[in-house]
Steps between C-alpha positions, in 0.01 A plus 500: 500500500122489562468770771151595392354172608698512834380844590135412402491206740618714786160649543363154536743391774335314790661428843736219557810423713838379420605273787788601707835378390874585536489764229184672633619498851825663397306772317301569815785502762825576322580860631798557276421866478543830688200663658465749784557879566643696210830540690526131542417427138731769373787328677401170360385359835863505624447636847535177711815640678438861449156502664303805581200439267182333582515261203801315650241356741466210253868479408691532821279592796792635689515793250190649680715530804716765339206747484519777753171685436134395466405456139179461293510451129269408209591395143316452165630362177436438133616207284521479122594171328738519206324255272177572337197414704207270395216691322276642762761503766725793611875505493497723809367436857499723806550351850513580867861423592556566870368646832705488815577642837811486738488590864839571653575494881846644563683425823740761664779237509511475120277197458167502322188282456292532180166364392380508139202394288521496121256385226689455175447358157729190438377407147270658232339224301372746234625387167393365167686296235435331173704216354444405138671221321497361151677213330402246766536224247221296657604551863180558703340533839248238397771238460623571861140458637465181307831376640397572853182302461697211353707504815223384714378230265143616573373715216241691719598500863498764779865417555581672181395840617226725393689652198587168344156355546314812366728523201428131420130539564461788258713334229809717523700170443448128480748228597388197293228415252338161494773343293781632726601775255614837644301821432765777489411863501798690391543873590638759267499799722373621837430813709507543877417804701487578876384803690551511878414737773532530883768557755698334773517733802704455818407643840818514713509556873837586638691545826862609487763695684849629522775475765755784524462560120719192445260204504153494357249216513152439365218248447205529259181296500352508149153425373430464132184559312470342154235577238568370145296451193609401153297443176651281230399393150682240289405465131628209291475507123537150348427253234350166552697179430397139506772236504742760363275588201349845490128541521301721255548878533151547648600291789738749659455488876585825673422544871534746786549437874407796720579499881494728798720440806424645846717464811438674822646453851747603763845413633738588779872504547769621747812712416784562743816700451782691637739777400841540654724798483845322604719813520382778733634786296418360165159512331552165324241237602389157391160329527369146527127400466300184463142464375298179579285349231162669450238251606202557271151358535328565166181421316447451125155522342429281194153585362534354161699519180385534143588348159401656186539251205384480136436126496346226702562129535168325484628152565669327786755231398320462168666444158641820360232519232233581759682812630359836396796736446299776338388830643212461746286756314685471165582874522821474695370631836657391816311279757542562867570221741497569870637284787194428711655490843594778743779417741751655728853405585639591848871479525796610705817646362832553685718761322874469548749593763706814419843606625648847472841655552570870453760772558481876481674814593458884490739784413419789734147620422498499122557148382366151603541156319379147568583163338312179569457135415186286552439133443146373469434126486215493248584146401406390847154657507238260623138447404238283689142476617336567840518205739163576648281519183280791511134530398496805270705822545527553861718235666869445402812387677852604446615142548465295193537164328781565249459461133814302442457471126456880450788579737716260309413687175592824672845373582542371146411820323564795748819653609619664817511868409807727562439874532778751489404864562667830555390851563652851545364826629669836427406843649629797298332721745374408853127504402529314168597149426553300180506122501576199275472124547539169324370149551590179344277191563612163365266288289230341727433209250731264321520560120408138427221479765160373389154478648470122539129425549559128535603537867283337760383831655151572635519847336512339158143384537398864485720632215344676213809620319826367362711818465815593687792746486864465590594846627847639433708724718374852595687818502359809672625858465371780716548875539345743742515839681366640812457824697533522882364784702496550868224254543339441157659291226413391141660240284458369144661201329502338156568127465557292178465121538639295210417129471403258237347144508475193282129428462368152413117462423533121567749230570613316178644192667222278366580596157879473514519174704586184313298264712231429594352814360651466151158549338531877575832552340512794254760639267567773763794402717389704796282786600683829488433752777340836439717782626282713731591854597421561866664845529332761723537865586403623836474849661461534874407798711535534886396775736619496858511688825751465785437638843 
């Protein structure tokens, strides 16, 4: 595979944006992971009924009501991805994980009222991936772009979107020549890379309490802060074909599409919960919690995107003989084509409802366990646009005009996610604890889902990419230990997150359809996915003080 060319073009990457879509939205808001204090992470986040840790503020707010002393804590972490990173990027990343405070007001009659504030990382976007594929048998991104243009019947129209028009304008593909013949550009192999950075942080404000050590309640108002950036580069290595006949060797037409995607904004949600100890002399308890959608108001910047190509189409709807398929400088150098327009997309995103059930118990002072189930309705996530159109970056409304087409795509390709988690804590001596936890998150995407860019979505006018990934189920294993003094405590946890995804650089439906896009048919039956390794290793440290 031609990695050398791919990495050489990274240095030339110029900003662009990939319009928001179902797959990108899921990557930004799907919190199928465990973050928080080292104690919380070490137990796999299974503390919804057990309570007593500040990180349950975002899981079951009633868990804060079990705390009996004021508490302040701070945590840091490090993440290392399992797969090799892109050249120039690091496999490891450090991050600020958590900072929180709990104020406890005890009442002589056995009741208490607590207040808590916690800033906590919810997602770490730092990651890099590469997907290389050979044996395409003619399947190509260019054929998908040509098919999208044919759908509109207008071979150069704003309705096609910036990517389709720009690719046509620089000669990446052509639909017809003057005689109605089809110019086919068949790919042999391709390479795709993405590096991403940023975080999703949640600031949670909590009020909670307990009644006679039997009934606990809590409510949390959450504010999310999102900052995300990704850089992508797609390289297609291909041979030119005209009416199913190969062109001369010197007419090979390779190209690269570079893009940068920036999303920033805020969201808010509400979480309510309760923990009930039904039997007075028994430590067994169960918890119930509900989390509303997170209502995001986000802004995406699209400066411009860049093509690098070895060839140029010097004619418009002229006979094939007038086309120049040779290298621009006859030396094989790549020519840069920039999209000339800068634009911004303001949009709203409503992440899904979440429902949680939990149960837990303790054995004297040396053992505690918790088991939980959560259902998150990611297939019901909604995207739209502010009703009161803003002028620039200052004015946005939570209310929105729904993007029905994109929301329909979400229902077609996304799943509701089931999360089963369990955690245990054992104290061999009073001041030392060891912990273990496990999480299973079901697949957020259907295995046969595809990124359909023919939908009538406003977002498609801005798209500058064709890639998508159908994520598989995630398994998370965690271990930890902690020290408890009279006031001071320290915890450490290790977490291994195992997940893979089926990556597609483009949608092959135009090349496998029988009609009306039969001219794009190749000998390949379908585009095979690239198996992407998304495994990560995390270490989390927390220091705290109770008084």
